[in-house]
A tleap script that builds the chain and sets N, CA, C and O, in Angstrom:
source leaprc.protein.ff14SB
mol = sequence {
  NALA LYS SER PHE GLY ASP LEU MET VAL LYS
  ILE GLN VAL THR LEU PRO LYS ASN LEU SER
  ALA GLU GLU GLU GLU LEU PHE LYS LYS LEU
  LYS ASP ILE ARG GLN LYS GLN THR CVAL
}
set mol.1.N position { -4.408 34.628 25.670 }
set mol.1.CA position { -5.415 34.951 24.663 }
set mol.1.C position { -6.778 34.530 25.179 }
set mol.1.O position { -7.203 33.389 25.001 }
set mol.2.N position { -7.450 35.462 25.814 }
set mol.2.CA position { -8.778 35.175 26.360 }
set mol.2.C position { -9.873 35.738 25.468 }
set mol.2.O position { -10.995 35.965 25.922 }
set mol.3.N position { -9.552 35.961 24.214 }
set mol.3.CA position { -10.502 36.529 23.266 }
set mol.3.C position { -11.379 35.437 22.673 }
set mol.3.O position { -10.991 34.271 22.598 }
set mol.4.N position { -12.552 35.838 22.262 }
set mol.4.CA position { -13.461 34.940 21.567 }
set mol.4.C position { -13.664 35.466 20.158 }
set mol.4.O position { -13.645 36.676 19.931 }
set mol.5.N position { -13.856 34.562 19.220 }
set mol.5.CA position { -14.078 35.009 17.849 }
set mol.5.C position { -14.311 33.828 16.929 }
set mol.5.O position { -14.267 32.670 17.344 }
set mol.6.N position { -14.556 34.141 15.691 }
set mol.6.CA position { -14.793 33.113 14.686 }
set mol.6.C position { -13.472 32.536 14.201 }
set mol.6.O position { -12.480 33.250 14.054 }
set mol.7.N position { -13.477 31.252 13.960 }
set mol.7.CA position { -12.322 30.585 13.368 }
set mol.7.C position { -12.695 30.177 11.952 }
set mol.7.O position { -13.764 29.610 11.723 }
set mol.8.N position { -11.833 30.461 11.026 }
set mol.8.CA position { -12.070 30.112 9.627 }
set mol.8.C position { -11.138 28.968 9.250 }
set mol.8.O position { -9.939 29.017 9.521 }
set mol.9.N position { -11.696 27.944 8.627 }
set mol.9.CA position { -10.909 26.796 8.189 }
set mol.9.C position { -11.207 26.565 6.722 }
set mol.9.O position { -12.367 26.575 6.308 }
set mol.10.N position { -10.172 26.358 5.942 }
set mol.10.CA position { -10.332 26.054 4.522 }
set mol.10.C position { -9.816 24.639 4.286 }
set mol.10.O position { -8.670 24.323 4.604 }
set mol.11.N position { -10.674 23.797 3.726 }
set mol.11.CA position { -10.311 22.411 3.448 }
set mol.11.C position { -10.424 22.180 1.950 }
set mol.11.O position { -11.415 22.553 1.322 }
set mol.12.N position { -9.403 21.565 1.393 }
set mol.12.CA position { -9.425 21.250 -0.033 }
set mol.12.C position { -9.336 19.740 -0.186 }
set mol.12.O position { -8.376 19.116 0.266 }
set mol.13.N position { -10.337 19.161 -0.824 }
set mol.13.CA position { -10.383 17.718 -1.046 }
set mol.13.C position { -10.290 17.467 -2.539 }
set mol.13.O position { -11.019 18.068 -3.329 }
set mol.14.N position { -9.389 16.578 -2.918 }
set mol.14.CA position { -9.241 16.219 -4.321 }
set mol.14.C position { -9.617 14.755 -4.493 }
set mol.14.O position { -9.027 13.872 -3.870 }
set mol.15.N position { -10.598 14.512 -5.339 }
set mol.15.CA position { -11.034 13.148 -5.597 }
set mol.15.C position { -10.522 12.697 -6.959 }
set mol.15.O position { -10.610 13.443 -7.935 }
set mol.16.N position { -9.988 11.483 -7.030 }
set mol.16.CA position { -9.530 10.985 -8.325 }
set mol.16.C position { -10.721 10.744 -9.253 }
set mol.16.O position { -11.754 10.225 -8.829 }
set mol.17.N position { -10.567 11.120 -10.500 }
set mol.17.CA position { -11.666 10.975 -11.460 }
set mol.17.C position { -11.493 9.760 -12.365 }
set mol.17.O position { -12.474 9.100 -12.708 }
set mol.18.N position { -10.269 9.462 -12.750 }
set mol.18.CA position { -10.028 8.364 -13.683 }
set mol.18.C position { -9.192 7.282 -13.012 }
set mol.18.O position { -7.962 7.314 -13.059 }
set mol.19.N position { -9.870 6.330 -12.390 }
set mol.19.CA position { -9.171 5.234 -11.733 }
set mol.19.C position { -9.054 4.052 -12.687 }
set mol.19.O position { -9.961 3.769 -13.470 }
set mol.20.N position { -7.923 3.376 -12.604 }
set mol.20.CA position { -7.788 2.140 -13.368 }
set mol.20.C position { -8.619 1.069 -12.658 }
set mol.20.O position { -9.038 1.263 -11.517 }
set mol.21.N position { -8.851 -0.038 -13.318 }
set mol.21.CA position { -9.623 -1.126 -12.718 }
set mol.21.C position { -8.929 -1.626 -11.455 }
set mol.21.O position { -9.589 -1.944 -10.465 }
set mol.22.N position { -7.602 -1.696 -11.487 }
set mol.22.CA position { -6.839 -2.156 -10.326 }
set mol.22.C position { -6.980 -1.177 -9.159 }
set mol.22.O position { -7.154 -1.596 -8.015 }
set mol.23.N position { -6.905 0.120 -9.443 }
set mol.23.CA position { -7.047 1.133 -8.394 }
set mol.23.C position { -8.451 1.088 -7.781 }
set mol.23.O position { -8.613 1.206 -6.567 }
set mol.24.N position { -9.452 0.918 -8.631 }
set mol.24.CA position { -10.823 0.852 -8.146 }
set mol.24.C position { -11.006 -0.353 -7.223 }
set mol.24.O position { -11.660 -0.249 -6.185 }
set mol.25.N position { -10.435 -1.480 -7.597 }
set mol.25.CA position { -10.518 -2.685 -6.774 }
set mol.25.C position { -9.821 -2.476 -5.426 }
set mol.25.O position { -10.323 -2.913 -4.391 }
set mol.26.N position { -8.675 -1.811 -5.442 }
set mol.26.CA position { -7.954 -1.541 -4.197 }
set mol.26.C position { -8.759 -0.629 -3.270 }
set mol.26.O position { -8.772 -0.840 -2.057 }
set mol.27.N position { -9.428 0.378 -3.827 }
set mol.27.CA position { -10.259 1.260 -3.007 }
set mol.27.C position { -11.435 0.494 -2.401 }
set mol.27.O position { -11.812 0.742 -1.256 }
set mol.28.N position { -12.014 -0.434 -3.165 }
set mol.28.CA position { -13.112 -1.245 -2.638 }
set mol.28.C position { -12.630 -2.123 -1.486 }
set mol.28.O position { -13.324 -2.273 -0.480 }
set mol.29.N position { -11.438 -2.702 -1.637 }
set mol.29.CA position { -10.880 -3.531 -0.564 }
set mol.29.C position { -10.616 -2.687 0.677 }
set mol.29.O position { -10.887 -3.120 1.797 }
set mol.30.N position { -10.089 -1.492 0.477 }
set mol.30.CA position { -9.817 -0.588 1.595 }
set mol.30.C position { -11.114 -0.217 2.310 }
set mol.30.O position { -11.159 -0.178 3.540 }
set mol.31.N position { -12.159 0.052 1.548 }
set mol.31.CA position { -13.458 0.380 2.129 }
set mol.31.C position { -13.971 -0.782 2.977 }
set mol.31.O position { -14.462 -0.571 4.086 }
set mol.32.N position { -13.859 -2.002 2.464 }
set mol.32.CA position { -14.311 -3.178 3.206 }
set mol.32.C position { -13.528 -3.350 4.504 }
set mol.32.O position { -14.104 -3.672 5.543 }
set mol.33.N position { -12.226 -3.138 4.445 }
set mol.33.CA position { -11.389 -3.255 5.640 }
set mol.33.C position { -11.807 -2.217 6.671 }
set mol.33.O position { -11.937 -2.533 7.854 }
set mol.34.N position { -12.018 -0.979 6.231 }
set mol.34.CA position { -12.391 0.108 7.149 }
set mol.34.C position { -13.748 -0.170 7.798 }
set mol.34.O position { -13.939 0.105 8.983 }
set mol.35.N position { -14.692 -0.717 7.021 }
set mol.35.CA position { -16.018 -1.001 7.566 }
set mol.35.C position { -15.939 -2.093 8.624 }
set mol.35.O position { -16.646 -2.027 9.630 }
set mol.36.N position { -15.097 -3.089 8.418 }
set mol.36.CA position { -14.950 -4.173 9.393 }
set mol.36.C position { -14.330 -3.654 10.681 }
set mol.36.O position { -14.659 -4.147 11.760 }
set mol.37.N position { -13.441 -2.670 10.593 }
set mol.37.CA position { -12.774 -2.126 11.774 }
set mol.37.C position { -13.717 -1.279 12.618 }
set mol.37.O position { -13.526 -1.179 13.830 }
set mol.38.N position { -14.721 -0.672 12.013 }
set mol.38.CA position { -15.617 0.224 12.750 }
set mol.38.C position { -16.826 -0.499 13.326 }
set mol.38.O position { -17.592 0.100 14.080 }
set mol.39.N position { -17.014 -1.760 12.993 }
set mol.39.CA position { -18.178 -2.513 13.487 }
set mol.39.C position { -17.891 -3.091 14.842 }
set mol.39.O position { -18.747 -3.758 15.423 }
savepdb mol mol.pdb
quit
């Protein structure tokens, strides 16, 4: 396949809207962990 052309990609992202206090805290902890790993 030596052809050239456009590639189409469809991405669907679903964000949670109603998090419990515990879930929100867990996401914050995960964010902090991820930030420490990338520094």
